[in-house]
C-alpha positions as CSV (number, residue, x, y, z in Angstrom):
1,M,-0.1,-8.8,-24.1
2,K,-3.7,-7.5,-24.3
3,F,-4.8,-4.7,-22.0
4,A,-7.9,-6.7,-20.8
5,A,-5.6,-9.4,-19.5
6,A,-3.2,-6.9,-17.9
7,Y,-6.1,-5.2,-16.2
8,E,-7.6,-8.5,-14.9
9,Q,-4.2,-9.6,-13.5
10,S,-3.5,-6.4,-11.6
11,R,-6.8,-4.5,-10.8
12,D,-7.3,-5.9,-7.3
13,A,-3.6,-5.4,-6.3
14,V,-3.6,-1.8,-7.6
15,Y,-6.9,-0.8,-6.0
16,G,-5.9,-2.5,-2.7
17,Y,-2.6,-0.8,-2.5
18,L,-4.1,2.7,-3.4
19,M,-6.9,2.2,-1.0
20,Y,-4.6,1.3,1.9
21,M,-2.3,4.2,1.1
22,T,-5.1,6.8,0.8
23,R,-7.9,5.4,3.0
24,D,-10.3,7.0,0.6
25,A,-12.3,4.7,-1.8
26,E,-13.2,7.5,-4.3
27,L,-9.6,8.7,-4.4
28,A,-8.3,5.1,-4.7
29,E,-10.7,4.6,-7.6
30,D,-9.6,7.8,-9.4
31,L,-5.9,7.0,-8.9
32,S,-6.5,3.4,-10.1
33,Q,-8.1,4.8,-13.3
34,E,-4.9,6.9,-13.8
35,V,-2.8,3.8,-13.4
36,F,-4.8,1.8,-15.9
37,L,-4.8,4.7,-18.4
38,R,-1.0,4.8,-18.1
39,M,-0.8,1.0,-18.5
40,F,-3.0,1.2,-21.6
41,L,-1.0,4.0,-23.2
42,H,2.4,2.2,-22.5
43,L,1.4,-1.4,-22.9
44,G,3.7,-1.6,-26.0
45,K,6.6,-0.6,-23.8
46,F,6.1,-3.4,-21.3
47,R,9.1,-5.7,-21.7
48,E,7.9,-8.6,-19.6
49,E,11.0,-8.4,-17.4
50,S,8.6,-8.6,-14.4
51,S,5.0,-9.7,-13.9
52,V,2.2,-7.5,-15.1
53,R,1.1,-7.1,-11.4
54,T,4.6,-5.9,-10.5
55,W,4.6,-3.4,-13.4
56,A,1.1,-2.2,-12.4
57,L,2.1,-1.8,-8.8
58,T,5.2,0.2,-9.9
59,I,2.9,2.5,-11.8
60,A,0.5,2.7,-8.9
61,R,3.2,3.7,-6.5
62,N,4.4,6.4,-8.9
63,V,0.9,7.7,-9.4
64,F,0.4,7.7,-5.6
65,L,3.6,9.5,-4.9
66,S,2.9,12.1,-7.6
67,Y,-0.5,12.7,-6.3
68,A,0.6,12.9,-2.7
69,K,3.4,15.3,-3.4
70,R,1.1,17.6,-5.3
71,K,-2.1,17.5,-3.4
72,R,-1.8,15.8,0.0
73,P,1.8,15.7,1.4
74,I,0.4,14.4,4.7
75,L,0.0,11.0,3.1
76,L,3.8,10.8,2.8
77,Q,4.5,11.7,6.4
78,E,4.7,9.6,9.5
79,Q,1.7,10.3,11.6
80,G,1.4,10.0,15.4
81,W,-0.6,7.3,17.2
82,E,-4.1,8.3,18.3
83,P,-6.3,6.0,20.3
84,M,-9.5,5.1,18.5
85,S,-12.7,6.4,20.0
86,D,-15.5,5.9,17.5
87,I,-16.3,2.2,17.5
88,N,-19.9,1.7,16.5
89,S,-21.6,0.1,19.6
90,N,-24.5,-1.3,17.5
91,Q,-22.2,-3.8,15.8
92,P,-21.9,-7.4,17.0
93,E,-19.0,-7.7,19.4
94,E,-16.9,-10.0,17.1
95,E,-17.3,-7.6,14.1
96,A,-16.5,-4.6,16.2
97,L,-13.3,-6.3,17.5
98,K,-12.2,-7.1,13.9
99,K,-12.9,-3.5,12.9
100,E,-11.0,-2.2,15.9
101,Q,-8.0,-4.5,15.1
102,A,-8.0,-3.5,11.5
103,E,-8.1,0.2,12.4
104,K,-5.3,-0.3,14.9
105,V,-3.1,-2.0,12.3
106,H,-3.8,0.8,9.8
107,R,-3.0,3.6,12.3
108,C,0.2,1.8,13.2
109,L,1.1,1.5,9.5
110,M,0.4,5.3,9.2
111,C,3.1,5.9,11.8
112,L,5.6,4.5,9.4
113,T,7.2,6.4,6.5
114,E,5.7,5.9,3.0
115,Q,8.6,3.6,2.0
116,E,8.2,1.5,5.2
117,R,4.5,1.2,4.6
118,T,5.0,0.3,0.9
119,V,7.5,-2.5,1.6
120,L,5.3,-4.0,4.2
121,L,2.1,-3.8,2.1
122,L,3.8,-5.2,-1.0
123,R,5.4,-8.1,1.0
124,D,2.8,-9.0,3.6
125,F,-0.5,-8.0,1.9
126,E,0.3,-8.4,-1.8
127,E,2.8,-11.2,-1.2
128,L,5.4,-10.0,-3.7
129,S,8.9,-11.5,-3.6
130,Y,11.9,-9.4,-2.6
131,E,12.9,-9.2,-6.2
132,E,9.4,-7.9,-7.3
133,I,9.4,-5.3,-4.5
134,A,12.9,-4.2,-5.6
135,K,11.6,-3.6,-9.1
136,V,8.5,-1.7,-7.9
137,M,10.6,0.5,-5.7
138,G,13.7,0.8,-7.8
139,L,16.0,-0.8,-5.2
140,K,18.2,-3.9,-4.8
141,A,16.7,-7.0,-3.3
142,E,19.1,-6.9,-0.4
143,V,18.1,-3.3,0.4
144,V,14.4,-4.4,0.3
145,K,15.1,-7.3,2.8
146,S,16.8,-4.8,5.2
147,R,14.0,-2.3,4.9
148,I,11.3,-4.9,5.5
149,H,13.2,-6.1,8.6
150,R,13.5,-2.5,10.0
151,A,9.9,-1.6,9.1
152,R,8.6,-4.7,10.8
153,Q,10.6,-3.9,13.9
154,K,9.4,-0.3,13.9
155,F,5.8,-1.5,13.4
156,R,6.0,-4.0,16.3
157,E,7.3,-1.2,18.6
158,I,4.4,1.1,17.5
159,Y,1.9,-1.7,17.9
160,K,3.1,-2.7,21.3
161,K,2.9,0.9,22.4
162,A,-0.7,1.1,21.0
163,E,-1.6,-2.0,23.0
164,N,-0.8,-0.2,26.2
165,D,-2.9,2.9,25.3
């Protein structure tokens, strides 16, 4: 496997995951570079037991967790719900509604633990299989199914509460 091919197969998923977890484009870019450096350095150790994308997301999660534990532990914690107050009134109505909805989903996701967010992002946004998520997170597929179910339930409760605010 050549690094260029591995990079092409995984760059969007890695950056997307890190952007969603950090909500900081510059930080997501920096962490993505760390992920791809690690991939480059360890490409010879890749055993192709999973897809390149799954391997890259595993590295991305490890890089994120390492960074968050050292520099920004708040990224690992559940955060409370806060109503949004800064919608730009100059935007067309439809665009403003889409932005408001996306912000609401993100704030609800931030009310989940890091593991709950990760399983939902990998399943619903990156569309990984249960087995691929299990490899990324170092869990069994049955545990992943259970965690996804519980995380979705918790997300729905938080979202419903946010709808009433």
